[in-house]
N, C-alpha and C positions, 0 to 999 in steps of 0.2 A: 344092577341096572336092571330094569323091568323091561323085556322086550315084548312089544305089543304086535301082533299080527305078522310076525316074520313068516317067511315062506318055509314051512316045515322046520328044521333045526338050523336052518341058514342065519348066519349074523345079519341084522339090519345093516351092518356097515358093507355087506358084500351084495346085497339084493335090496332093491326098493320096488315095491309094488304101488301102482296108483290107488290113492285113497288111503294109504297107510302113513304114519308119520315119517318124517325124512330125518333119520337119526344122525347127528354131526359126529364126526371123529375126534373134535376137540371140544374142550370144555368151554362153552359160551357164557361170558358173563353179562353181555348186554347184546341185546339183538342187532345183528349187522344191518338189517333192513331197516329196523326203526331209526338206527343211528344214522344211516345214510340218507334217509327222508328227512333228517333234521334240515339239511339244505337243500337236497335236490328235490324234496317233496313240496317245497313252497310254491305257491302259484306262480307261474311263467318261468320257474328256474330252468325247466328242461327245455322250454321253447327258446330261451336265450342260447343255452348251451347247442341245441339244434342250429340255430342260425350262425353261430360263431363257427362250429365244428363242421357242419354239412353244406353251408351256404356261403361260407366266407364273409359274412356280414359282421364286420369289426367295429364298426363305429356306432356311437349312440344313436346318431339320427337314422341310421339304416336299420337298427334294431327296432327302433321306435316305430318305424314305417312297417317293417315286415312282421311284427308282432301284432296283429290286430286286437285291439281293445285294453292293450296296456298303456297305463299312464307314464308321463315322464318320471313322476315322482316313485312310482313302483318299480320301473325299469332301474332308476338310480339305486334304489334299495337293493335289488336283486344283485346288480354288479356288485355292489359294495360286499353283500353277503358271500357272494361266490368268490371274490378276490380275497376276503378275509380267511376263507375256508381253504385257501389254496388251490381252487379249481381253475381260476382264470387270472390272468395278470394285466395289467395296464402298460401299454407300450406309448410312449410319448416320442414324438420326432423331434429332433434337434432344432428343425427349421421353425417349427410351430409348438410351442409348449401346450397351447390350447387344442391341438389336434391330437387326440387320444384314440387309441385303438385297442381293441380287448383281443387277447390271445388266450388259447388254452395252454394251462400247465401240463405236466406229465400226468397228475391227477385228473386233471380235465380231460384228457385224451383216454384215458382208462374209463371214463363215463360213457364214449363212444358205443360201447357194446350193450349198454343199457338203452340208448336211444334205438340202436339196431333191433333190440328186443321189441320196443313199442312198434316199430315199423312192422315187423313180421307179424305182430298179434293184430295190429289195425288193418293190414293188408289181407288177412285171413278173415277175421270176423266182422269188419267193417266196410268191406269192399264197396258196397252200394254207394257209401260216403266218400270214400278215399279215391276210387277210380271213376272216370267218366263211363266206362262200359260196365261197372258194376261187377266185374269178375275177380274173384279172389287170386291172388297171386302168391308164389313163394318167393323167398327173399332174391334167388339167383336169376328170377325173371325180372326183379327190380332193379337190382345192383349186380350186373354180369361180371364186374370187375375181380377178378381171381384173387387179387391181395386184400379184398375185403371179407372173403369168406372167412377167416379166422375172427372176425370181429362181430359175427352173427350167430345164432342158432335158428336154423331154418325151422319153421313150424308148417309140416306138410300139410298140402291142401287136397282135400279129396275131390277130384276133378268131376267125379259123378255127382257127387252131393251138390258141389257149386252149381251144376248146371239144372239140378232137379229142385234144389232147395231143400231136400230131404235128409234125414240123418242118415250116414252111411256107416261102414263099419268102423268100429274105434281103432285109431292109428296107435299102435304102440309106442310108448314113450322111449326114446332113444337120446343119448347124450352125445355130443360130439367127443372124440378122443382128444386128448391134451396134447398130442404131438403137433 
C-alpha cells in the first residue's frame, strides 16, 4: 500500500489531515457514496425524506403541496423507488384502502443524519437564503433537542467571520466520538 502525505511515519488510518486522501480501513469494491446516491441522489428524493421524517407529512397530497415544483408523476416515481429500495413503506388504513400514508423504515431513519448534515451545511454556508436574519447558525441553535445531537455533526460557525463576512482562521476538523 502506498501512503500519500501521511503525517511523518504515522499510518493514514490513525491520522488524517485536511487535503490528504481519506484512506479506508476496509477494502471497498464499490463506492458507498455512489451506491447511496443511486436512490438518494435522485432529484426530489431527499426532500421527500425530509418531509416524511422531519415534518411528518405522510400523504401523497401533503407531499405534493409541500415540495414546491414536484409533479404528481415524479412524486409517484420517487415514492415507488424509495419503497423498492426499502427506505419507506406504504401504510394503508383498514377503514379506507385508498388512504395511503408513507413511513420511514429503519433504513429510512438511518438517512436522517444525512438530512441533518445538509441542514448543518446549508445553515452555515447559505445562511442569507436559509434564515430571515441571514446569520449562520450551528446545529444546536437550530435543533436544541438533546436527543437529536447523536444524529448530526455540528459544523462550527466562526461568529466573527459571520459578522464581518471575512475569512476567519481555519477551524480544525474534529469528528464526533462514536460513544
